[in-house]
C-alpha positions in Angstrom: -24.0 8.5 -46.8 -23.3 5.9 -48.9 -22.0 7.7 -51.9 -19.5 9.1 -49.5 -18.4 5.9 -48.3 -18.1 4.7 -51.7 -15.6 7.7 -52.3 -13.6 6.7 -49.5 -13.7 3.0 -50.4 -12.5 4.4 -53.9 -9.7 6.3 -52.4 -8.6 3.6 -50.2 -8.1 1.3 -53.4 -6.3 4.0 -55.1 -4.2 4.1 -52.3 -3.5 0.3 -52.2 -3.0 0.1 -55.8 -0.4 3.0 -56.1 1.6 1.4 -53.1 1.6 -1.9 -54.9 2.8 -0.2 -58.3 5.7 1.5 -56.5 6.6 -1.5 -54.7 6.6 -3.6 -57.9 8.5 -0.8 -59.7 11.1 -0.7 -57.0 11.8 -4.4 -57.0 12.3 -4.2 -61.0 14.9 -1.3 -60.2 16.6 -3.6 -57.6 16.8 -6.6 -60.0 18.2 -4.0 -62.9 20.8 -2.7 -60.1 22.3 -6.1 -60.3 23.7 -5.4 -63.6 23.4 -1.8 -63.9 26.5 0.5 -64.3 24.8 2.7 -62.0 23.4 0.4 -59.4 23.7 3.0 -56.5 21.5 5.4 -58.2 19.0 2.6 -58.9 19.2 1.5 -55.2 18.7 5.0 -54.3 15.6 5.7 -56.3 14.4 2.3 -55.2 14.7 3.3 -51.6 12.7 6.2 -52.5 10.0 4.4 -54.1 9.3 2.2 -51.6 9.2 5.1 -49.1 6.4 6.8 -51.4 4.8 3.3 -51.2 4.9 3.1 -47.5 3.1 6.7 -47.6 0.4 4.9 -49.4 -0.1 2.3 -47.2 -0.2 4.8 -44.4 -2.7 7.0 -46.1 -5.0 3.8 -47.0 -4.7 2.4 -43.3 -5.5 6.0 -41.8 -8.5 6.1 -44.1 -9.5 2.5 -43.3 -9.7 3.7 -39.5 -11.9 6.4 -40.5 -14.3 4.3 -42.5 -14.4 1.8 -39.7 -15.3 4.6 -37.1 -17.9 6.0 -39.6 -19.5 2.8 -40.1 -19.7 2.1 -36.1 -21.0 5.6 -35.3 -23.9 5.2 -37.8 -24.8 1.9 -36.2 -22.9 -0.7 -38.3 -21.5 -3.7 -36.2 -18.4 -5.5 -37.5 -19.3 -8.4 -35.0 -22.2 -9.3 -37.5 -19.9 -9.8 -40.3 -19.4 -13.4 -41.3 -16.4 -15.3 -40.0 -15.7 -16.6 -43.3 -12.8 -15.3 -45.2 -13.2 -13.5 -47.9 -10.7 -12.2 -50.7 -10.9 -8.9 -52.4 -9.4 -7.8 -55.3 -7.9 -4.3 -56.0 -9.0 -3.1 -59.1 -6.4 -0.8 -60.9 -7.6 1.8 -62.8 -5.8 2.7 -66.0 
């Protein structure tokens, strides 16, 4: 159903947004680690955040594959999509 697809697309966007935030936060920590007295702790925390970001990306990818399968089984045809490149923006919910 359309509402089910909308819900999945919303979840997909949340996973991507979460991954982006965790990645950006990890980058900040790594920058701070350059001047921090506890650089080892900052680096370890950043590594942990990057792993969490990877998990969010994997969830998004798995969900996207599921969405594509559902579209195909309901008669959708991706080959009819435009060849033009479209840009999409992840809307971050506050």
